[in-house]
C-alpha positions in Angstrom: -0.2 0.0 0.2 1.3 3.5 -0.9 2.0 5.7 2.0 -0.2 8.5 2.4 0.9 12.0 0.1 1.5 15.1 3.5 1.0 17.7 2.1 3.6 20.7 1.9 4.6 21.4 4.9 5.3 26.0 4.8 7.6 28.0 6.3 6.5 30.8 9.4 7.3 32.9 6.3 5.2 31.2 3.9 2.6 30.8 6.3 2.2 34.1 6.8 1.8 35.3 3.6 -1.6 36.5 2.7 -3.1 37.5 -0.5 -4.2 40.3 -1.5 -7.4 40.9 -0.7 -6.8 39.7 3.4 -3.2 42.6 3.2 -5.7 45.4 1.5 -9.3 44.6 4.7 -7.0 43.3 7.7 -6.0 47.5 7.9 -9.9 48.2 8.9 -10.6 44.7 11.5 -9.2 47.2 13.9 -11.2 50.7 13.7 -14.3 48.4 12.2 -14.4 45.7 15.7 -12.7 49.2 17.9 -16.6 50.8 16.6 -18.6 48.1 17.4 -17.5 47.8 20.9 -17.7 51.3 21.0 -21.5 51.4 20.2 -22.6 48.1 22.6 -20.9 49.5 24.9 -22.6 52.9 24.6 -25.4 50.8 23.6 -25.9 48.9 27.5 -25.2 51.9 29.5 -27.9 53.2 27.7 -29.8 50.4 29.0 -29.3 50.4 32.3 -28.9 54.3 32.7 -32.8 53.9 31.3 -33.9 50.3 33.5 -31.5 49.9 36.7 -32.0 51.4 39.8 -28.2 53.0 41.3 -27.6 50.1 43.8 -30.5 48.0 44.2 -29.2 44.6 42.1 -30.5 42.6 39.5 -30.3 39.3 39.2 -29.6 38.5 36.1 -28.0 35.2 35.8 -28.4 33.6 38.5 -25.5 32.4 40.8 -22.8 33.9 38.1 -23.8 37.7 37.4 -25.9 40.4 38.6 -26.4 43.9 37.1 -25.8 46.8 39.2 -25.8 50.2 38.3 -23.3 52.8 39.7 -20.8 55.3 38.8 -17.2 55.8 39.1 -14.9 58.8 38.6 -12.1 57.3 39.7 -9.5 55.1 37.4 -9.8 51.3 37.0 -10.9 49.7 40.3 -11.6 53.7 41.6 -8.6 54.8 41.8 -7.9 59.3 41.5 -12.1 59.2 41.9 -11.1 63.0 43.7 -9.4 63.7 41.0 -12.4 63.4 38.3 -10.5 66.2 35.4 -6.8 64.7 35.8 -8.6 61.0 35.1 -10.5 61.9 32.0 -7.1 63.7 30.9 -5.1 60.7 31.6 -7.5 58.8 29.5 -7.8 60.5 26.4 -4.0 60.5 27.0 -4.0 56.9 27.1 -6.2 56.5 24.1 -3.9 58.9 21.6 -0.9 56.3 22.7 -2.8 53.5 22.2 -3.8 55.1 18.7 -0.3 56.1 18.3 1.0 52.6 19.0 -2.0 50.9 16.7 -1.1 52.9 13.2 2.9 52.9 13.6 2.5 49.3 14.6 0.4 49.0 11.3 2.7 50.7 9.2 5.9 48.4 10.5 6.8 45.8 7.9 6.3 43.3 10.5 2.8 43.7 10.4 -0.4 42.6 13.2 -1.5 39.0 13.2 -5.3 38.8 13.7 -4.9 38.4 17.1 -3.0 41.4 17.6 -5.5 44.0 15.7 -8.5 42.2 17.7 -6.9 42.4 21.0 -6.1 46.6 20.0 -9.7 46.7 18.7 -11.1 46.0 22.7 -8.0 47.9 24.1 -9.1 51.0 21.7 -12.8 51.0 21.8 -13.0 49.5 25.5 -10.9 52.6 25.8 -12.6 55.3 24.5 -16.6 54.1 25.1 -15.3 55.2 28.8 -13.6 58.4 27.6 -16.9 59.1 26.0 -18.7 58.6 29.5 -16.3 60.7 31.0 -16.7 63.7 29.0 -20.4 63.2 28.7 -21.9 62.4 32.0 -18.2 63.7 34.1 -18.2 60.2 35.3 -18.5 56.5 34.1 -21.1 53.9 34.4 -21.4 50.2 35.3 -23.7 48.0 36.0 -22.1 44.0 35.6 -21.3 42.8 38.5 -20.6 38.7 39.3 -22.4 37.5 42.1 -20.1 34.7 43.0 -16.8 36.6 43.7 -16.6 40.4 45.6 -15.5 41.6 42.5 -15.6 45.8 41.3 -18.6 46.6 39.4 -17.4 46.9 36.2 -19.8 47.2 32.1 -18.4 46.4 28.3 -16.0 48.5 27.8 -13.6 47.3 30.9 -14.4 44.1 29.2 -13.4 44.8 26.2 -10.4 46.4 27.8 -9.1 43.2 29.8 -10.2 40.5 26.7 -8.3 43.2 24.6 -5.3 43.3 26.6 -4.9 39.6 27.3 -5.1 38.8 23.4 -1.9 40.7 22.7 -0.5 39.2 25.8 -2.0 35.7 24.5 0.4 36.8 21.1 3.1 38.4 22.3 3.6 35.2 24.2 3.7 32.7 21.2 4.9 35.1 18.7 8.4 35.2 20.9 8.4 31.4 21.1 8.1 31.5 17.7 10.5 34.4 17.6 13.3 31.8 18.9 13.8 29.0 16.8 12.6 30.6 13.7 14.6 27.6 11.9 12.9 25.1 13.1 9.6 26.0 13.2 7.6 24.7 10.1 3.9 25.0 9.4 1.1 22.2 7.3 -1.0 23.6 5.5 
């Protein structure tokens, strides 16, 4: 019986080469996903403000997630809550830095992977969602509350930021491992 035919082996460089269509669309992933994140966050906060009462707990997924409307003038975990204007300026500067980083990364020879683009998009969309709240309302609206653990109340923007950072950290870890042994890495395609 003849041996099963093996698929051709691709090096990392060959595997990373993308068709022209993908190269054309790829840079749009970050702004589109960031915009979706921003609008979903704004819509969820508007819903929470219209339907929830501050301080009252509404069961959502029993034992896992409840809805508790609150606001936050500070940063993550209420840090800097007595410095509302400073926190708004700081958040805007950080968002500008994220945008500059994304633009620089897109223009580099080593363009971001899909995972990096999604991570950057979630990070940017979440940051802009909370900045929008600060500029319009003077505070950030939070309403998602874990029922099974004591944890600060948060919102979709906060969750997007956390997931975005997680994706970037994971991609960074695997990227550095792939870069350590580029000659040994082969991918079946």
